[in-house]
Structure formats: C-alpha cells, structure tokens
N, C-alpha and C positions, 0 to 999 in steps of 0.2 A: 960409800966410795964410788959407786956407779953414778950417783947423783952429781957428785963433784965433777966427774969426767964429762957427763952430759952437759952440765952447765958451762963448763969450759969450752966445749965444742960449740955450744950455742953462742957464746961470747965471740969466739973466733969467726963463726959464720956471720954474725952481725957486723963485726969489724970489716970482714971481707966485702960484705954488701955495701957498707959505707964507702970503702975505698973504690969499689967498682963504680959507684954512683959519682964519685968525684972525678974519676977518669972520664966517664961519659960526659959530664958537664964540661970538662976541659976540652974534649974533642968537639963538642957541640959549639963552643966558643970559637975554636980554631976554624971549624968549617964555615961558620957564619962570617968570620973575617975574610976567609978565602973567597966566599961568594960575593961579599961586598967589593973586594978588590977586582974580581972579574967584572962585576957590574960597572965599576968605574972605567975599566979598560974598554969595555964594549961601548960605553957612552962616549968616551974620547975618540974611539975609532969612527963611530957614527957621525960625530960632529966634524971630524977631519974629512970624511967622505963628502959631507954636505958642503963644506967649504971648497974642496977641490973639484967637486962635481955637483953643482947646484941642482941639476936635474934628478939627483938621487933622492932629494926630499920628496917624500910621498911614495917612492918606489920601494923603500925599505920595508913597508908593511907587506907589499906583494911578495918580496923576497922571503920575508919571515914566514909567511903562510906556505910558500912553496917548500921551504926547508923543513917546516914542521910536517908536511905531508910526505916528503920524499926521504927524510933522513931518520934513521934509527939511532937515537943517542946512545943506546947501549952498545952499538957496534963501533962507536968512536972510541 
C-alpha cells in the first residue's frame, strides 16, 4: 500500500517537473522574442538618428560606452 502511494507521488512529481520545464521553455521563447523586438526598435532608432543627424555616425559608440559606465541597468 505504501509503495503504491510513493509511486503515485513520484509520478505526480515527474509530471509537475515536465510541466514546469514546458513553462520555462515557453517563457524563454517569449523573452527571446521580446529581446529581438527591442533590438529591431533600437536599430531603427539608430538609423533614424543617423539620417536626421549625420554627425551622429561614429558618436553612438562613444555614447554607448558612456552609458555603460554611468548607468546601472538594474536601477532602470
């Protein structure tokens, strides 16, 4: 009787682990899609700036380095 109960609990835990893995995979795909969308938006903004302000070309690297040094992304 105890063996049956233990085996059932093991099966339930295995099923729960599988479902948790599926949720993690789904969240990972959603996060990758969101990151890709942000990358596209950033690239569109960068190109727009370069069209509107040609002198911006080359300065974006300087700005990026400055932001990396001065900004805490966790605080945003």
